C-alpha positions as CSV (number, residue, x, y, z in Angstrom):
1,X,44.7,-74.9,18.4
2,X,45.5,-74.6,14.7
3,X,46.8,-77.9,13.6
4,X,49.4,-76.2,11.5
5,X,51.0,-74.9,14.6
6,X,50.8,-78.1,16.6
7,X,53.6,-80.6,17.0
8,X,53.1,-84.0,18.5
9,X,56.6,-84.4,19.7
10,X,59.8,-82.5,20.7
11,X,61.5,-84.1,17.7
12,X,59.0,-82.5,15.3
13,X,59.3,-79.2,17.1
14,X,63.1,-79.2,16.7
15,X,62.8,-80.2,13.1
16,X,60.5,-77.3,12.3
17,X,62.7,-74.9,14.2
18,X,65.8,-76.0,12.3
19,X,63.8,-75.7,9.0
20,X,62.7,-72.1,9.8
21,X,66.3,-71.1,10.7
22,X,67.6,-72.5,7.5
23,X,64.9,-70.7,5.5
24,X,66.0,-67.4,7.0
25,X,69.4,-67.8,5.3
26,X,68.1,-69.2,2.0
27,X,65.9,-66.2,1.4
28,X,68.8,-63.7,1.4
29,X,72.2,-63.4,-0.3
30,X,74.6,-64.4,2.5
31,X,78.3,-64.2,1.7
32,X,80.4,-67.2,2.8
33,X,83.8,-66.9,4.6
34,X,86.1,-69.9,4.6
35,X,88.8,-70.3,7.3
36,X,91.7,-72.6,6.3
37,X,94.5,-74.0,8.3
38,X,96.9,-71.3,6.9
39,X,94.5,-68.6,8.2
40,X,94.6,-69.8,11.8
41,X,96.9,-68.5,14.6
42,X,95.0,-69.8,17.6
43,X,95.8,-73.5,17.7
44,X,98.3,-74.7,20.3
45,X,99.2,-77.7,18.1
46,X,101.0,-77.2,14.8
47,X,101.3,-79.8,12.0
48,X,103.8,-79.0,9.2
49,X,102.5,-81.9,7.2
50,X,98.9,-80.6,7.1
51,X,97.8,-79.1,3.8
52,X,97.6,-75.3,4.4
53,X,94.4,-75.2,2.4
54,X,92.6,-77.6,4.7
55,X,89.3,-76.0,5.6
56,X,88.7,-75.6,9.4
57,X,85.4,-73.9,9.3
58,X,83.0,-71.8,7.2
59,X,80.4,-69.2,8.1
60,X,77.8,-67.2,6.3
61,X,76.0,-64.1,7.6
62,X,72.8,-62.5,6.4
63,X,73.5,-58.8,6.0
64,X,71.2,-56.3,7.7
65,X,70.8,-52.6,7.5
66,X,71.9,-52.4,11.2
67,X,68.9,-50.3,12.3
68,X,67.4,-50.6,15.7
69,X,65.5,-53.9,16.0
70,X,67.3,-55.6,13.1
71,X,68.7,-59.1,13.6
72,X,71.8,-60.7,12.1
73,X,71.3,-64.4,11.1
74,X,74.2,-66.7,10.2
75,X,75.4,-70.2,10.1
76,X,78.7,-71.8,11.1
77,X,80.0,-75.2,9.8
78,X,83.1,-76.6,11.6
79,X,84.6,-79.6,9.8
80,X,85.8,-82.7,11.6
81,X,89.5,-83.1,12.1
82,X,92.4,-82.6,14.4
83,X,95.7,-80.7,14.3
84,X,97.9,-83.4,15.9
85,X,95.4,-84.2,18.8
86,X,93.7,-80.8,19.1
87,X,90.1,-80.7,17.7
88,X,89.2,-78.3,14.9
89,X,87.5,-75.2,16.4
90,X,86.6,-71.6,15.6
91,X,88.8,-68.7,16.7
92,X,86.2,-67.4,19.1
93,X,85.1,-63.9,19.7
94,X,83.6,-61.2,21.9
95,X,81.0,-58.8,20.5
96,X,81.7,-55.2,19.6
97,X,79.1,-54.2,22.2
98,X,80.2,-56.5,25.0
99,X,76.8,-56.4,26.6
100,X,75.2,-58.1,23.6
101,X,73.7,-61.6,23.8
102,X,73.9,-64.2,21.1
103,X,71.8,-67.3,20.4
104,X,73.0,-70.5,18.9
105,X,71.0,-73.5,17.6
106,X,72.8,-76.7,16.9
107,X,71.6,-78.0,13.5
108,X,73.8,-81.1,13.1
109,X,76.6,-82.9,14.7
110,X,78.2,-83.0,18.2
111,X,80.7,-80.7,19.8
112,X,81.4,-78.3,22.6
113,X,80.8,-74.6,23.1
114,X,83.5,-73.0,25.2
115,X,82.8,-69.8,27.2
116,X,85.6,-67.5,28.4
117,X,85.4,-64.4,30.5
118,X,87.9,-61.6,30.4
119,X,89.2,-62.8,33.7
120,X,90.2,-66.2,32.2
121,X,87.3,-68.3,33.5
122,X,86.7,-71.0,31.0
123,X,84.2,-73.8,30.7
124,X,82.2,-75.9,28.2
125,X,78.7,-77.0,27.4
126,X,77.9,-80.0,25.2
127,X,76.4,-79.4,21.7
128,X,74.1,-81.8,20.1
129,X,71.5,-81.6,17.3
130,X,68.5,-79.5,18.3
131,X,70.0,-78.0,21.3
132,X,69.7,-74.2,21.9
133,X,72.2,-71.9,23.7
134,X,72.3,-68.3,24.9
135,X,75.7,-66.6,25.0
136,X,75.6,-64.3,28.0
137,X,76.8,-60.6,27.8
138,X,80.5,-60.0,28.5
139,X,81.4,-63.5,27.4
140,X,83.5,-64.8,24.6
141,X,82.6,-68.1,22.9
142,X,84.4,-70.7,20.7
143,X,82.8,-73.8,19.0
144,X,84.7,-77.1,18.9
145,X,83.9,-80.1,16.7
146,X,84.5,-83.4,18.6
147,X,82.8,-85.7,16.1
148,X,83.5,-87.4,12.8
149,X,81.0,-85.3,10.9
150,X,80.5,-81.5,10.2
151,X,79.2,-79.5,13.2
152,X,76.6,-77.0,12.0
153,X,75.1,-74.2,14.0
154,X,72.8,-71.3,13.2
155,X,73.2,-68.0,15.1
156,X,71.2,-64.9,15.8
157,X,72.2,-61.6,17.4
158,X,71.3,-57.8,17.1
159,X,72.2,-56.6,13.7
160,X,74.6,-53.8,14.7
161,X,76.5,-55.8,17.3
162,X,79.2,-57.5,15.2
163,X,82.0,-59.8,16.2
164,X,85.2,-58.6,17.9
165,X,87.9,-61.1,16.8
166,X,90.9,-59.0,17.6
167,X,91.0,-58.3,21.3
168,X,94.4,-56.6,21.4
169,X,96.6,-57.7,24.3
170,X,93.8,-59.7,25.9
171,X,94.7,-63.4,25.3
172,X,91.5,-65.4,25.3
173,X,90.8,-69.1,25.8
174,X,93.6,-70.4,28.0
175,X,91.8,-73.8,27.8
176,X,92.2,-76.1,24.8
177,X,90.4,-79.4,23.9
178,X,92.2,-82.5,22.8
179,X,91.6,-86.1,21.9
180,X,93.3,-88.2,24.6
181,X,93.2,-91.7,23.3
182,X,89.5,-91.4,22.4
183,X,88.6,-89.4,25.4
184,X,88.0,-85.7,25.5
185,X,90.6,-83.7,27.5
186,X,90.5,-80.0,28.3
187,X,93.9,-78.6,29.4
188,X,94.8,-75.2,30.6
189,X,97.8,-73.1,29.4
190,X,98.8,-70.8,32.3
191,X,100.9,-68.7,29.9
192,X,97.8,-67.6,28.1
193,X,95.8,-66.3,31.1
194,X,94.8,-62.6,30.5
195,X,97.3,-59.9,31.2
196,X,95.0,-57.8,33.5
197,X,95.4,-56.5,37.0
198,X,92.6,-58.9,38.1
199,X,94.5,-62.0,36.8
200,X,93.9,-65.2,38.7
201,X,96.9,-66.9,40.2
202,X,97.9,-70.3,38.6
203,X,96.3,-72.1,41.6
204,X,93.0,-70.2,41.2
205,X,93.0,-70.9,37.4
206,X,93.5,-74.6,38.0
207,X,90.8,-74.6,40.6
208,X,88.3,-72.9,38.2
209,X,89.3,-75.3,35.4
210,X,88.7,-78.4,37.6
211,X,85.3,-77.0,38.9
212,X,84.1,-76.1,35.4
213,X,85.3,-79.3,33.8
214,X,83.2,-81.3,36.3
215,X,80.2,-79.0,35.5
216,X,80.5,-79.5,31.8
217,X,81.6,-83.1,31.8
218,X,84.3,-82.2,29.3
């Protein structure tokens, strides 16, 4: 085996993978978008004393020509902080083509990735440096920073399958993550369950939350 392609440990492999993903972005002009507190409409907690210009997160995306086979590369940086006791997080999204997969690599920090189906099923996986995640088709995702340092992730998805941030009357993410005296708590808001004929009853929603919370150790 060529020694240039050999790594003696998982840590070295992760470091090389992170380096390669970062290089993808450095080699192209990738515009940055900054989301501030005044730009958000998705937090359950509100803080009138918070500076409206407080940065919640930033993301950069490498433009593609959107032809068949092209990939979109990007990076997301979620800053540490809370609105009252609710952790900073991204708005979350589906994809324009809902059958699209997305891949995330955690570059730095600790957090949670929250998945949500159109039926209101909601659960979390833990994020930590070097971990790799596949966002399944037909699934929305949100990223939450639960640490005291920036949470940074790189992402990759098909070039022509962009993000769908406005989902009309469909109300996503009925679960919200809070700091409960130093412990992570995930609470459900039954008023935010999706307005669809296939809605779960409040009892079913609570059952799913309890089951998925145990699965994700949130």
